[in-house]
PyMOL Python script that loads the backbone (N, CA, C, O; Angstrom):
from pymol import cmd

cmd.read_pdbstr("""\
ATOM      1  N   MET A   1       3.596  -9.477   2.173  1.00  0.00           N
ATOM      2  CA  MET A   1       2.709  -9.941   1.310  1.00  0.00           C
ATOM      3  C   MET A   1       2.955 -10.059  -0.392  1.00  0.00           C
ATOM      4  O   MET A   1       2.846 -10.952  -1.233  1.00  0.00           O
ATOM      5  N   ALA A   2       3.383  -8.505  -0.378  1.00  0.00           N
ATOM      6  CA  ALA A   2       3.682  -8.190  -1.386  1.00  0.00           C
ATOM      7  C   ALA A   2       4.639  -9.237  -2.453  1.00  0.00           C
ATOM      8  O   ALA A   2       4.258 -10.046  -3.299  1.00  0.00           O
ATOM      9  N   LEU A   3       6.115  -8.816  -1.987  1.00  0.00           N
ATOM     10  CA  LEU A   3       7.037  -9.907  -2.493  1.00  0.00           C
ATOM     11  C   LEU A   3       6.577 -11.666  -2.826  1.00  0.00           C
ATOM     12  O   LEU A   3       7.063 -12.348  -3.729  1.00  0.00           O
ATOM     13  N   ASP A   4       6.053 -11.892  -2.328  1.00  0.00           N
ATOM     14  CA  ASP A   4       4.831 -13.360  -1.855  1.00  0.00           C
ATOM     15  C   ASP A   4       4.452 -13.159  -3.559  1.00  0.00           C
ATOM     16  O   ASP A   4       4.666 -13.864  -4.545  1.00  0.00           O
ATOM     17  N   ALA A   5       3.627 -11.521  -3.307  1.00  0.00           N
ATOM     18  CA  ALA A   5       2.620 -12.120  -4.497  1.00  0.00           C
ATOM     19  C   ALA A   5       4.013 -11.819  -5.884  1.00  0.00           C
ATOM     20  O   ALA A   5       4.223 -12.676  -6.742  1.00  0.00           O
ATOM     21  N   GLY A   6       4.396 -11.170  -5.859  1.00  0.00           N
ATOM     22  CA  GLY A   6       5.288 -11.461  -7.067  1.00  0.00           C
ATOM     23  C   GLY A   6       5.473 -13.005  -6.777  1.00  0.00           C
ATOM     24  O   GLY A   6       4.592 -13.585  -7.413  1.00  0.00           O
ATOM     25  N   ASP A   7       6.288 -13.954  -6.049  1.00  0.00           N
ATOM     26  CA  ASP A   7       7.408 -14.759  -5.984  1.00  0.00           C
ATOM     27  C   ASP A   7       6.069 -15.449  -7.065  1.00  0.00           C
ATOM     28  O   ASP A   7       6.085 -15.681  -8.274  1.00  0.00           O
ATOM     29  N   ARG A   8       5.062 -15.619  -6.109  1.00  0.00           N
ATOM     30  CA  ARG A   8       3.752 -16.997  -7.143  1.00  0.00           C
ATOM     31  C   ARG A   8       3.384 -16.542  -7.401  1.00  0.00           C
ATOM     32  O   ARG A   8       2.386 -16.625  -6.685  1.00  0.00           O
ATOM     33  N   LEU A   9       3.019 -15.110  -8.709  1.00  0.00           N
ATOM     34  CA  LEU A   9       2.422 -14.186  -9.512  1.00  0.00           C
ATOM     35  C   LEU A   9       1.492 -14.669  -8.835  1.00  0.00           C
ATOM     36  O   LEU A   9       1.102 -15.597  -9.544  1.00  0.00           O
ATOM     37  N   ASP A  10       0.645 -14.651  -7.595  1.00  0.00           N
ATOM     38  CA  ASP A  10      -1.176 -14.845  -6.782  1.00  0.00           C
ATOM     39  C   ASP A  10      -1.628 -13.588  -6.639  1.00  0.00           C
ATOM     40  O   ASP A  10      -1.206 -12.863  -5.739  1.00  0.00           O
ATOM     41  N   PHE A  11      -2.701 -13.128  -7.676  1.00  0.00           N
ATOM     42  CA  PHE A  11      -3.245 -12.531  -8.249  1.00  0.00           C
ATOM     43  C   PHE A  11      -4.080 -11.628  -7.104  1.00  0.00           C
ATOM     44  O   PHE A  11      -4.271 -10.413  -7.048  1.00  0.00           O
ATOM     45  N   GLU A  12      -4.519 -12.773  -6.169  1.00  0.00           N
ATOM     46  CA  GLU A  12      -5.474 -12.983  -4.975  1.00  0.00           C
ATOM     47  C   GLU A  12      -4.653 -11.896  -4.434  1.00  0.00           C
ATOM     48  O   GLU A  12      -5.019 -10.731  -4.284  1.00  0.00           O
ATOM     49  N   LEU A  13      -3.032 -12.599  -4.043  1.00  0.00           N
ATOM     50  CA  LEU A  13      -3.046 -11.922  -2.319  1.00  0.00           C
ATOM     51  C   LEU A  13      -2.247 -10.711  -3.181  1.00  0.00           C
ATOM     52  O   LEU A  13      -2.060 -10.046  -2.162  1.00  0.00           O
ATOM     53  N   ALA A  14      -1.652  -9.924  -4.186  1.00  0.00           N
ATOM     54  CA  ALA A  14      -1.616  -8.742  -4.599  1.00  0.00           C
ATOM     55  C   ALA A  14      -2.772  -7.728  -4.666  1.00  0.00           C
ATOM     56  O   ALA A  14      -2.694  -6.533  -4.381  1.00  0.00           O
ATOM     57  N   GLY A  15      -4.045  -8.514  -5.163  1.00  0.00           N
ATOM     58  CA  GLY A  15      -5.598  -7.447  -4.501  1.00  0.00           C
ATOM     59  C   GLY A  15      -5.569  -7.488  -3.062  1.00  0.00           C
ATOM     60  O   GLY A  15      -6.606  -7.439  -2.401  1.00  0.00           O
ATOM     61  N   LYS A  16      -4.700  -7.555  -2.676  1.00  0.00           N
ATOM     62  CA  LYS A  16      -5.149  -7.526  -1.038  1.00  0.00           C
ATOM     63  C   LYS A  16      -3.912  -6.739  -0.684  1.00  0.00           C
ATOM     64  O   LYS A  16      -3.846  -6.230   0.434  1.00  0.00           O
ATOM     65  N   VAL A  17      -3.135  -6.629  -1.368  1.00  0.00           N
ATOM     66  CA  VAL A  17      -2.068  -6.439  -0.457  1.00  0.00           C
ATOM     67  C   VAL A  17      -2.295  -3.722  -0.757  1.00  0.00           C
ATOM     68  O   VAL A  17      -1.835  -2.664  -0.329  1.00  0.00           O
ATOM     69  N   ILE A  18      -3.453  -4.375  -1.890  1.00  0.00           N
ATOM     70  CA  ILE A  18      -2.965  -3.233  -2.322  1.00  0.00           C
ATOM     71  C   ILE A  18      -5.253  -2.158  -2.091  1.00  0.00           C
ATOM     72  O   ILE A  18      -5.651  -1.035  -2.402  1.00  0.00           O
ATOM     73  N   ALA A  19      -5.781  -3.071  -1.602  1.00  0.00           N
ATOM     74  CA  ALA A  19      -6.105  -3.220  -0.421  1.00  0.00           C
ATOM     75  C   ALA A  19      -6.001  -2.826   0.992  1.00  0.00           C
ATOM     76  O   ALA A  19      -6.903  -2.170   1.512  1.00  0.00           O
ATOM     77  N   GLY A  20      -5.054  -3.153   1.579  1.00  0.00           N
ATOM     78  CA  GLY A  20      -4.645  -3.989   2.930  1.00  0.00           C
ATOM     79  C   GLY A  20      -3.765  -1.733   2.212  1.00  0.00           C
ATOM     80  O   GLY A  20      -4.606  -0.945   2.647  1.00  0.00           O
ATOM     81  N   ASP A  21      -3.125  -1.264   1.790  1.00  0.00           N
ATOM     82  CA  ASP A  21      -2.621  -0.023   2.048  1.00  0.00           C
ATOM     83  C   ASP A  21      -3.591   1.278   2.366  1.00  0.00           C
ATOM     84  O   ASP A  21      -3.393   2.282   3.051  1.00  0.00           O
ATOM     85  N   ARG A  22      -5.010   0.728   1.380  1.00  0.00           N
ATOM     86  CA  ARG A  22      -5.650   1.488   1.749  1.00  0.00           C
ATOM     87  C   ARG A  22      -6.132   2.031   3.418  1.00  0.00           C
ATOM     88  O   ARG A  22      -6.385   3.018   4.108  1.00  0.00           O
ATOM     89  N   GLU A  23      -6.013   0.359   3.408  1.00  0.00           N
ATOM     90  CA  GLU A  23      -6.290   0.801   5.883  1.00  0.00           C
ATOM     91  C   GLU A  23      -5.150   1.296   6.619  1.00  0.00           C
ATOM     92  O   GLU A  23      -5.212   1.992   7.633  1.00  0.00           O
ATOM     93  N   LEU A  24      -4.057   0.869   6.011  1.00  0.00           N
ATOM     94  CA  LEU A  24      -2.703   1.261   6.658  1.00  0.00           C
ATOM     95  C   LEU A  24      -2.663   3.636   6.630  1.00  0.00           C
ATOM     96  O   LEU A  24      -2.583   4.531   7.471  1.00  0.00           O
ATOM     97  N   ASP A  25      -2.790   3.520   5.003  1.00  0.00           N
ATOM     98  CA  ASP A  25      -3.230   5.048   5.016  1.00  0.00           C
ATOM     99  C   ASP A  25      -4.798   5.661   6.229  1.00  0.00           C
ATOM    100  O   ASP A  25      -4.920   6.801   6.678  1.00  0.00           O
ATOM    101  N   ALA A  26      -5.439   4.873   6.387  1.00  0.00           N
ATOM    102  CA  ALA A  26      -6.248   4.979   7.060  1.00  0.00           C
ATOM    103  C   ALA A  26      -5.705   5.284   8.859  1.00  0.00           C
ATOM    104  O   ALA A  26      -6.092   5.925   9.837  1.00  0.00           O
ATOM    105  N   GLU A  27      -4.364   4.175   8.398  1.00  0.00           N
ATOM    106  CA  GLU A  27      -3.996   3.957   9.667  1.00  0.00           C
ATOM    107  C   GLU A  27      -3.129   5.155  10.744  1.00  0.00           C
ATOM    108  O   GLU A  27      -3.160   5.453  11.938  1.00  0.00           O
ATOM    109  N   TYR A  28      -2.264   5.662   9.326  1.00  0.00           N
ATOM    110  CA  TYR A  28      -1.597   6.452   8.704  1.00  0.00           C
ATOM    111  C   TYR A  28      -2.100   7.682   9.595  1.00  0.00           C
ATOM    112  O   TYR A  28      -1.396   8.112  10.509  1.00  0.00           O
ATOM    113  N   ALA A  29      -3.069   8.107   9.358  1.00  0.00           N
ATOM    114  CA  ALA A  29      -3.604   9.423   9.352  1.00  0.00           C
ATOM    115  C   ALA A  29      -4.105   9.510  11.113  1.00  0.00           C
ATOM    116  O   ALA A  29      -3.787  10.194  12.085  1.00  0.00           O
ATOM    117  N   ALA A  30      -5.167   8.263  10.795  1.00  0.00           N
ATOM    118  CA  ALA A  30      -5.715   8.832  13.251  1.00  0.00           C
ATOM    119  C   ALA A  30      -4.186   8.737  13.898  1.00  0.00           C
ATOM    120  O   ALA A  30      -4.077   9.197  15.034  1.00  0.00           O
ATOM    121  N   GLY A  31      -2.549   7.972  13.043  1.00  0.00           N
ATOM    122  CA  GLY A  31      -1.679   8.345  13.711  1.00  0.00           C
ATOM    123  C   GLY A  31      -1.675   9.450  13.983  1.00  0.00           C
ATOM    124  O   GLY A  31      -2.195   9.665  15.078  1.00  0.00           O
ATOM    125  N   LEU A  32      -1.236  10.481  13.367  1.00  0.00           N
ATOM    126  CA  LEU A  32      -0.964  11.019  13.026  1.00  0.00           C
ATOM    127  C   LEU A  32      -1.602  12.268  13.896  1.00  0.00           C
ATOM    128  O   LEU A  32      -1.148  12.766  14.926  1.00  0.00           O
ATOM    129  N   ARG A  33      -2.516  12.537  13.337  1.00  0.00           N
ATOM    130  CA  ARG A  33      -3.788  12.492  14.514  1.00  0.00           C
ATOM    131  C   ARG A  33      -3.585  12.809  15.428  1.00  0.00           C
ATOM    132  O   ARG A  33      -3.657  13.956  15.869  1.00  0.00           O
ATOM    133  N   ARG A  34      -3.033  11.104  16.343  1.00  0.00           N
ATOM    134  CA  ARG A  34      -2.351  11.338  17.708  1.00  0.00           C
ATOM    135  C   ARG A  34      -1.784  11.932  18.109  1.00  0.00           C
ATOM    136  O   ARG A  34      -1.846  12.380  19.254  1.00  0.00           O
ATOM    137  N   LEU A  35      -0.910  12.173  17.164  1.00  0.00           N
ATOM    138  CA  LEU A  35       0.294  12.092  17.278  1.00  0.00           C
ATOM    139  C   LEU A  35       0.113  14.244  17.876  1.00  0.00           C
ATOM    140  O   LEU A  35       0.416  15.170  18.628  1.00  0.00           O
ATOM    141  N   LEU A  36      -0.346  13.920  17.153  1.00  0.00           N
ATOM    142  CA  LEU A  36      -1.111  16.274  17.028  1.00  0.00           C
ATOM    143  C   LEU A  36      -1.657  16.592  17.734  1.00  0.00           C
ATOM    144  O   LEU A  36      -1.777  17.811  17.856  1.00  0.00           O
ATOM    145  N   THR A  37      -2.218  15.856  18.489  1.00  0.00           N
ATOM    146  CA  THR A  37      -3.200  16.245  20.210  1.00  0.00           C
ATOM    147  C   THR A  37      -1.930  15.386  20.859  1.00  0.00           C
ATOM    148  O   THR A  37      -2.766  14.613  21.327  1.00  0.00           O
ATOM    149  N   ARG A  38      -1.168  15.045  21.133  1.00  0.00           N
ATOM    150  CA  ARG A  38      -0.073  14.800  22.673  1.00  0.00           C
ATOM    151  C   ARG A  38       1.038  16.450  21.994  1.00  0.00           C
ATOM    152  O   ARG A  38       1.512  17.366  22.665  1.00  0.00           O
ATOM    153  N   ALA A  39       1.052  16.399  21.663  1.00  0.00           N
ATOM    154  CA  ALA A  39       2.386  17.605  21.273  1.00  0.00           C
ATOM    155  C   ALA A  39       1.160  18.941  21.022  1.00  0.00           C
ATOM    156  O   ALA A  39       1.892  19.929  20.958  1.00  0.00           O
ATOM    157  N   ILE A  40       0.026  19.333  20.891  1.00  0.00           N
ATOM    158  CA  ILE A  40      -0.081  20.292  21.393  1.00  0.00           C
ATOM    159  C   ILE A  40      -0.957  19.822  22.718  1.00  0.00           C
ATOM    160  O   ILE A  40      -1.314  20.836  23.317  1.00  0.00           O
ATOM    161  N   GLU A  41      -1.275  18.995  23.167  1.00  0.00           N
ATOM    162  CA  GLU A  41      -1.628  19.170  24.849  1.00  0.00           C
ATOM    163  C   GLU A  41      -0.187  19.181  25.501  1.00  0.00           C
ATOM    164  O   GLU A  41      -0.004  20.047  26.356  1.00  0.00           O
ATOM    165  N   ASP A  42       0.555  18.576  25.290  1.00  0.00           N
ATOM    166  CA  ASP A  42       1.803  18.136  25.818  1.00  0.00           C
ATOM    167  C   ASP A  42       3.246  19.342  24.874  1.00  0.00           C
ATOM    168  O   ASP A  42       3.722  18.763  23.897  1.00  0.00           O
ATOM    169  N   PRO A  43       3.705  20.444  25.066  1.00  0.00           N
ATOM    170  CA  PRO A  43       4.215  20.877  24.054  1.00  0.00           C
ATOM    171  C   PRO A  43       6.131  20.387  24.048  1.00  0.00           C
ATOM    172  O   PRO A  43       6.912  20.248  23.107  1.00  0.00           O
ATOM    173  N   ARG A  44       6.362  20.208  25.896  1.00  0.00           N
ATOM    174  CA  ARG A  44       7.495  19.547  25.960  1.00  0.00           C
ATOM    175  C   ARG A  44       7.644  18.482  25.095  1.00  0.00           C
ATOM    176  O   ARG A  44       8.531  18.593  24.248  1.00  0.00           O
ATOM    177  N   GLY A  45       7.124  17.695  25.110  1.00  0.00           N
ATOM    178  CA  GLY A  45       7.382  16.656  24.092  1.00  0.00           C
ATOM    179  C   GLY A  45       7.739  16.412  22.717  1.00  0.00           C
ATOM    180  O   GLY A  45       8.020  15.448  22.004  1.00  0.00           O
ATOM    181  N   PHE A  46       7.595  17.903  22.604  1.00  0.00           N
ATOM    182  CA  PHE A  46       7.295  18.150  21.040  1.00  0.00           C
ATOM    183  C   PHE A  46       8.517  17.328  19.972  1.00  0.00           C
ATOM    184  O   PHE A  46       8.084  17.037  18.857  1.00  0.00           O
ATOM    185  N   GLU A  47       9.913  16.974  20.254  1.00  0.00           N
ATOM    186  CA  GLU A  47      11.458  16.481  19.655  1.00  0.00           C
ATOM    187  C   GLU A  47      10.746  15.241  19.342  1.00  0.00           C
ATOM    188  O   GLU A  47      10.803  14.982  18.140  1.00  0.00           O
ATOM    189  N   VAL A  48      10.019  14.295  20.125  1.00  0.00           N
ATOM    190  CA  VAL A  48      10.285  13.360  20.610  1.00  0.00           C
ATOM    191  C   VAL A  48       8.526  12.868  19.614  1.00  0.00           C
ATOM    192  O   VAL A  48       8.412  11.666  19.376  1.00  0.00           O
ATOM    193  N   THR A  49       7.325  13.821  19.124  1.00  0.00           N
ATOM    194  CA  THR A  49       6.021  13.541  18.145  1.00  0.00           C
ATOM    195  C   THR A  49       6.772  13.537  17.024  1.00  0.00           C
ATOM    196  O   THR A  49       6.396  12.788  16.122  1.00  0.00           O
ATOM    197  N   VAL A  50       8.175  14.482  16.782  1.00  0.00           N
ATOM    198  CA  VAL A  50       7.943  15.130  15.786  1.00  0.00           C
ATOM    199  C   VAL A  50       8.837  13.891  15.128  1.00  0.00           C
ATOM    200  O   VAL A  50       8.553  13.560  13.977  1.00  0.00           O
ATOM    201  N   GLN A  51       9.747  13.300  15.718  1.00  0.00           N
ATOM    202  CA  GLN A  51      10.286  11.521  15.020  1.00  0.00           C
ATOM    203  C   GLN A  51       9.312  10.111  15.650  1.00  0.00           C
ATOM    204  O   GLN A  51       9.757   8.964  15.679  1.00  0.00           O
ATOM    205  N   ALA A  52       8.260  10.413  16.008  1.00  0.00           N
ATOM    206  CA  ALA A  52       7.690   9.711  15.975  1.00  0.00           C
ATOM    207  C   ALA A  52       6.863   9.855  13.949  1.00  0.00           C
ATOM    208  O   ALA A  52       6.732   8.851  13.249  1.00  0.00           O
ATOM    209  N   ALA A  53       6.478  11.229  13.491  1.00  0.00           N
ATOM    210  CA  ALA A  53       5.992  10.790  12.803  1.00  0.00           C
ATOM    211  C   ALA A  53       6.459  10.665  11.824  1.00  0.00           C
ATOM    212  O   ALA A  53       6.005  10.202  10.778  1.00  0.00           O
ATOM    213  N   PHE A  54       7.568  11.132  12.111  1.00  0.00           N
ATOM    214  CA  PHE A  54       8.594  10.727  11.217  1.00  0.00           C
ATOM    215  C   PHE A  54       8.422   9.338  10.766  1.00  0.00           C
ATOM    216  O   PHE A  54       7.895   9.123   9.674  1.00  0.00           O
ATOM    217  N   VAL A  55       8.821   8.385  11.516  1.00  0.00           N
ATOM    218  CA  VAL A  55       8.232   7.110  12.240  1.00  0.00           C
ATOM    219  C   VAL A  55       7.615   6.753  10.972  1.00  0.00           C
ATOM    220  O   VAL A  55       8.041   6.254   9.931  1.00  0.00           O
ATOM    221  N   LEU A  56       5.814   7.400  11.613  1.00  0.00           N
ATOM    222  CA  LEU A  56       5.017   6.663  10.751  1.00  0.00           C
ATOM    223  C   LEU A  56       5.160   6.869   9.409  1.00  0.00           C
ATOM    224  O   LEU A  56       5.083   5.909   8.643  1.00  0.00           O
ATOM    225  N   LYS A  57       5.405   8.254   8.910  1.00  0.00           N
ATOM    226  CA  LYS A  57       5.066   8.374   7.398  1.00  0.00           C
ATOM    227  C   LYS A  57       6.411   7.676   6.752  1.00  0.00           C
ATOM    228  O   LYS A  57       6.496   7.691   5.524  1.00  0.00           O
ATOM    229  N   SER A  58       7.613   6.983   7.622  1.00  0.00           N
ATOM    230  CA  SER A  58       8.205   5.920   6.800  1.00  0.00           C
ATOM    231  C   SER A  58       8.192   4.758   6.268  1.00  0.00           C
ATOM    232  O   SER A  58       8.702   4.103   5.359  1.00  0.00           O
ATOM    233  N   LEU A  59       6.995   4.662   7.626  1.00  0.00           N
ATOM    234  CA  LEU A  59       6.245   2.788   7.500  1.00  0.00           C
ATOM    235  C   LEU A  59       5.034   2.670   5.991  1.00  0.00           C
ATOM    236  O   LEU A  59       5.035   1.956   4.989  1.00  0.00           O
ATOM    237  N   GLU A  60       3.801   4.123   6.665  1.00  0.00           N
ATOM    238  CA  GLU A  60       3.089   4.753   5.325  1.00  0.00           C
ATOM    239  C   GLU A  60       4.003   4.449   3.966  1.00  0.00           C
ATOM    240  O   GLU A  60       3.345   4.246   2.946  1.00  0.00           O
ATOM    241  N   ARG A  61       5.452   4.398   3.848  1.00  0.00           N
ATOM    242  CA  ARG A  61       5.344   4.739   2.342  1.00  0.00           C
ATOM    243  C   ARG A  61       6.919   3.021   2.120  1.00  0.00           C
ATOM    244  O   ARG A  61       7.799   2.977   1.260  1.00  0.00           O
ATOM    245  N   ILE A  62       6.700   2.175   3.022  1.00  0.00           N
ATOM    246  CA  ILE A  62       6.697   0.943   3.161  1.00  0.00           C
ATOM    247  C   ILE A  62       5.484   0.411   2.541  1.00  0.00           C
ATOM    248  O   ILE A  62       5.556  -0.393   1.612  1.00  0.00           O
ATOM    249  N   GLY A  63       4.472   0.789   2.973  1.00  0.00           N
ATOM    250  CA  GLY A  63       3.357   0.334   2.602  1.00  0.00           C
ATOM    251  C   GLY A  63       2.907   0.540   1.019  1.00  0.00           C
ATOM    252  O   GLY A  63       2.601  -0.297   0.170  1.00  0.00           O
ATOM    253  N   ASP A  64       3.023   2.591   0.932  1.00  0.00           N
ATOM    254  CA  ASP A  64       3.742   2.781  -0.566  1.00  0.00           C
ATOM    255  C   ASP A  64       3.540   1.766  -1.690  1.00  0.00           C
ATOM    256  O   ASP A  64       2.635   1.460  -2.467  1.00  0.00           O
ATOM    257  N   HIS A  65       5.074   1.296  -1.366  1.00  0.00           N
ATOM    258  CA  HIS A  65       6.521   0.118  -2.386  1.00  0.00           C
ATOM    259  C   HIS A  65       5.404  -1.080  -2.252  1.00  0.00           C
ATOM    260  O   HIS A  65       4.942  -1.737  -3.186  1.00  0.00           O
ATOM    261  N   ALA A  66       5.107  -1.191  -0.946  1.00  0.00           N
ATOM    262  CA  ALA A  66       4.527  -2.570  -1.402  1.00  0.00           C
ATOM    263  C   ALA A  66       3.081  -2.467  -2.370  1.00  0.00           C
ATOM    264  O   ALA A  66       2.757  -3.245  -3.267  1.00  0.00           O
ATOM    265  N   ARG A  67       2.421  -1.396  -1.944  1.00  0.00           N
ATOM    266  CA  ARG A  67       1.036  -1.552  -3.373  1.00  0.00           C
ATOM    267  C   ARG A  67       1.578  -1.259  -5.098  1.00  0.00           C
ATOM    268  O   ARG A  67       0.860  -1.169  -6.094  1.00  0.00           O
ATOM    269  N   ASN A  68       2.736  -1.182  -5.026  1.00  0.00           N
ATOM    270  CA  ASN A  68       3.415  -0.502  -6.504  1.00  0.00           C
ATOM    271  C   ASN A  68       4.060  -1.769  -6.952  1.00  0.00           C
ATOM    272  O   ASN A  68       4.077  -2.119  -8.132  1.00  0.00           O
ATOM    273  N   LEU A  69       4.520  -2.354  -6.106  1.00  0.00           N
ATOM    274  CA  LEU A  69       4.872  -4.057  -6.535  1.00  0.00           C
ATOM    275  C   LEU A  69       3.939  -4.875  -7.121  1.00  0.00           C
ATOM    276  O   LEU A  69       3.982  -5.631  -8.092  1.00  0.00           O
ATOM    277  N   ALA A  70       2.440  -4.339  -5.735  1.00  0.00           N
ATOM    278  CA  ALA A  70       0.556  -5.625  -6.375  1.00  0.00           C
ATOM    279  C   ALA A  70       0.579  -4.566  -7.349  1.00  0.00           C
ATOM    280  O   ALA A  70       0.144  -5.244  -8.280  1.00  0.00           O
ATOM    281  N   ARG A  71       0.785  -3.200  -7.954  1.00  0.00           N
ATOM    282  CA  ARG A  71      -0.039  -3.499  -8.866  1.00  0.00           C
ATOM    283  C   ARG A  71       1.050  -3.764 -10.865  1.00  0.00           C
ATOM    284  O   ARG A  71       0.621  -3.814 -12.018  1.00  0.00           O
ATOM    285  N   HIS A  72       2.542  -3.861 -10.245  1.00  0.00           N
ATOM    286  CA  HIS A  72       3.040  -5.199 -10.808  1.00  0.00           C
ATOM    287  C   HIS A  72       2.712  -6.104 -11.000  1.00  0.00           C
ATOM    288  O   HIS A  72       2.324  -6.515 -12.094  1.00  0.00           O
ATOM    289  N   VAL A  73       2.770  -6.698  -9.980  1.00  0.00           N
ATOM    290  CA  VAL A  73       1.838  -8.458 -10.567  1.00  0.00           C
ATOM    291  C   VAL A  73       0.566  -7.970 -10.962  1.00  0.00           C
ATOM    292  O   VAL A  73       0.572  -8.099 -12.186  1.00  0.00           O
ATOM    293  N   LEU A  74      -0.336  -7.565 -10.678  1.00  0.00           N
ATOM    294  CA  LEU A  74      -1.267  -7.689 -11.485  1.00  0.00           C
ATOM    295  C   LEU A  74      -1.425  -7.245 -12.501  1.00  0.00           C
ATOM    296  O   LEU A  74      -2.490  -7.525 -13.050  1.00  0.00           O
ATOM    297  N   SER A  75      -0.356  -6.268 -13.294  1.00  0.00           N
ATOM    298  CA  SER A  75      -0.439  -5.637 -14.779  1.00  0.00           C
ATOM    299  C   SER A  75       0.558  -6.656 -15.493  1.00  0.00           C
ATOM    300  O   SER A  75       0.772  -6.620 -16.705  1.00  0.00           O
ATOM    301  N   MET A  76       1.359  -7.899 -14.301  1.00  0.00           N
ATOM    302  CA  MET A  76       1.989  -8.994 -15.451  1.00  0.00           C
ATOM    303  C   MET A  76       0.522 -10.062 -15.276  1.00  0.00           C
ATOM    304  O   MET A  76       0.713 -11.232 -15.609  1.00  0.00           O
ATOM    305  N   GLN A  77      -0.912  -9.694 -14.768  1.00  0.00           N
ATOM    306  CA  GLN A  77      -2.218 -10.480 -14.563  1.00  0.00           C
ATOM    307  C   GLN A  77      -2.532 -10.098 -16.477  1.00  0.00           C
ATOM    308  O   GLN A  77      -2.535 -10.856 -17.447  1.00  0.00           O
ATOM    309  N   ALA A  78      -2.657  -9.286 -16.413  1.00  0.00           N
ATOM    310  CA  ALA A  78      -2.933  -8.442 -17.952  1.00  0.00           C
ATOM    311  C   ALA A  78      -2.613  -8.817 -18.711  1.00  0.00           C
ATOM    312  O   ALA A  78      -3.430  -9.439 -19.391  1.00  0.00           O
ATOM    313  N   VAL A  79      -0.805  -8.713 -19.313  1.00  0.00           N
ATOM    314  CA  VAL A  79      -0.204  -9.050 -19.829  1.00  0.00           C
ATOM    315  C   VAL A  79      -0.332 -10.435 -20.244  1.00  0.00           C
ATOM    316  O   VAL A  79      -0.513 -10.765 -21.416  1.00  0.00           O
ATOM    317  N   ASP A  80      -0.222 -11.343 -19.145  1.00  0.00           N
ATOM    318  CA  ASP A  80      -0.495 -13.108 -19.387  1.00  0.00           C
ATOM    319  C   ASP A  80      -1.891 -13.403 -20.034  1.00  0.00           C
ATOM    320  O   ASP A  80      -1.973 -14.407 -20.742  1.00  0.00           O
ATOM    321  N   THR A  81      -2.623 -12.881 -19.914  1.00  0.00           N
ATOM    322  CA  THR A  81      -4.048 -12.407 -20.415  1.00  0.00           C
ATOM    323  C   THR A  81      -3.941 -12.434 -21.556  1.00  0.00           C
ATOM    324  O   THR A  81      -3.910 -13.507 -22.158  1.00  0.00           O
ATOM    325  N   GLU A  82      -3.837 -11.040 -22.283  1.00  0.00           N
ATOM    326  CA  GLU A  82      -3.251 -11.514 -23.409  1.00  0.00           C
ATOM    327  C   GLU A  82      -2.631 -12.314 -23.941  1.00  0.00           C
ATOM    328  O   GLU A  82      -2.890 -13.466 -24.287  1.00  0.00           O
ATOM    329  N   ALA A  83      -1.781 -11.709 -24.020  1.00  0.00           N
ATOM    330  CA  ALA A  83      -0.443 -13.749 -24.164  1.00  0.00           C
ATOM    331  C   ALA A  83      -1.151 -14.798 -24.623  1.00  0.00           C
ATOM    332  O   ALA A  83      -0.854 -15.317 -25.699  1.00  0.00           O
ATOM    333  N   SER A  84      -2.215 -15.260 -23.836  1.00  0.00           N
ATOM    334  CA  SER A  84      -2.670 -16.436 -23.646  1.00  0.00           C
ATOM    335  C   SER A  84      -3.289 -16.435 -25.133  1.00  0.00           C
ATOM    336  O   SER A  84      -3.148 -17.395 -25.891  1.00  0.00           O
ATOM    337  N   GLY A  85      -4.167 -14.964 -25.560  1.00  0.00           N
ATOM    338  CA  GLY A  85      -5.323 -15.356 -26.176  1.00  0.00           C
ATOM    339  C   GLY A  85      -6.340 -15.473 -25.519  1.00  0.00           C
ATOM    340  O   GLY A  85      -7.243 -16.069 -26.106  1.00  0.00           O
ATOM    341  N   ALA A  86      -6.678 -14.930 -23.919  1.00  0.00           N
ATOM    342  CA  ALA A  86      -8.011 -15.320 -23.376  1.00  0.00           C
ATOM    343  C   ALA A  86      -9.007 -14.255 -24.291  1.00  0.00           C
ATOM    344  O   ALA A  86      -8.669 -13.451 -25.160  1.00  0.00           O
ATOM    345  N   ASP A  87     -10.168 -14.527 -23.828  1.00  0.00           N
ATOM    346  CA  ASP A  87     -11.129 -13.568 -24.573  1.00  0.00           C
ATOM    347  C   ASP A  87     -11.420 -12.936 -23.439  1.00  0.00           C
ATOM    348  O   ASP A  87     -11.801 -13.476 -22.401  1.00  0.00           O
ATOM    349  N   THR A  88     -11.186 -11.412 -23.683  1.00  0.00           N
ATOM    350  CA  THR A  88     -11.051 -10.496 -22.989  1.00  0.00           C
ATOM    351  C   THR A  88     -12.239  -9.259 -22.597  1.00  0.00           C
ATOM    352  O   THR A  88     -12.493  -8.573 -21.607  1.00  0.00           O
ATOM    353  N   GLY A  89     -12.880  -9.443 -24.218  1.00  0.00           N
ATOM    354  CA  GLY A  89     -14.453  -8.391 -24.213  1.00  0.00           C
ATOM    355  C   GLY A  89     -14.453  -9.075 -25.578  1.00  0.00           C
ATOM    356  O   GLY A  89     -13.925 -10.135 -25.916  1.00  0.00           O
ATOM    357  N   PRO A  90     -15.229  -8.140 -26.323  1.00  0.00           N
ATOM    358  CA  PRO A  90     -15.706  -8.517 -27.940  1.00  0.00           C
ATOM    359  C   PRO A  90     -14.712  -8.189 -28.448  1.00  0.00           C
ATOM    360  O   PRO A  90     -13.644  -7.840 -27.943  1.00  0.00           O
ATOM    361  N   ALA A  91     -15.193  -8.341 -30.056  1.00  0.00           N
ATOM    362  CA  ALA A  91     -14.283  -8.028 -30.982  1.00  0.00           C
ATOM    363  C   ALA A  91     -13.693  -7.051 -31.891  1.00  0.00           C
ATOM    364  O   ALA A  91     -14.228  -7.147 -32.996  1.00  0.00           O
ATOM    365  N   LYS A  92     -12.762  -6.115 -31.847  1.00  0.00           N
ATOM    366  CA  LYS A  92     -12.630  -5.017 -31.791  1.00  0.00           C
ATOM    367  C   LYS A  92     -12.574  -4.499 -33.447  1.00  0.00           C
ATOM    368  O   LYS A  92     -11.570  -5.031 -33.921  1.00  0.00           O
ATOM    369  N   SER A  93     -12.986  -4.004 -34.077  1.00  0.00           N
ATOM    370  CA  SER A  93     -13.467  -3.585 -35.483  1.00  0.00           C
ATOM    371  C   SER A  93     -12.688  -3.222 -36.122  1.00  0.00           C
ATOM    372  O   SER A  93     -12.950  -2.857 -37.268  1.00  0.00           O
TER     373      SER A  93
END
""", "prot")
cmd.dss("prot")
cmd.show_as("cartoon", "prot")
cmd.util.cbc("prot")
cmd.orient("prot")
């Protein structure tokens, strides 16, 4: 989605990507809690649990990168607005 937002300069989609990252962060935290609970309940699977935690963290980082791309797209919107001379507020004196 972030790449699509950049390719099409779709500012609304970029906003959705940023909002989706917050959801992904919450899912990451919940998944990590579940993994830790599983590790406590059955220490024999600790190695698998640790590997799964690394996978979760990698997925969360992908979300962070997508969010950063979306933020860049939104910053292009601000530059585009300034360049077009659109009225963005009261005149400065």
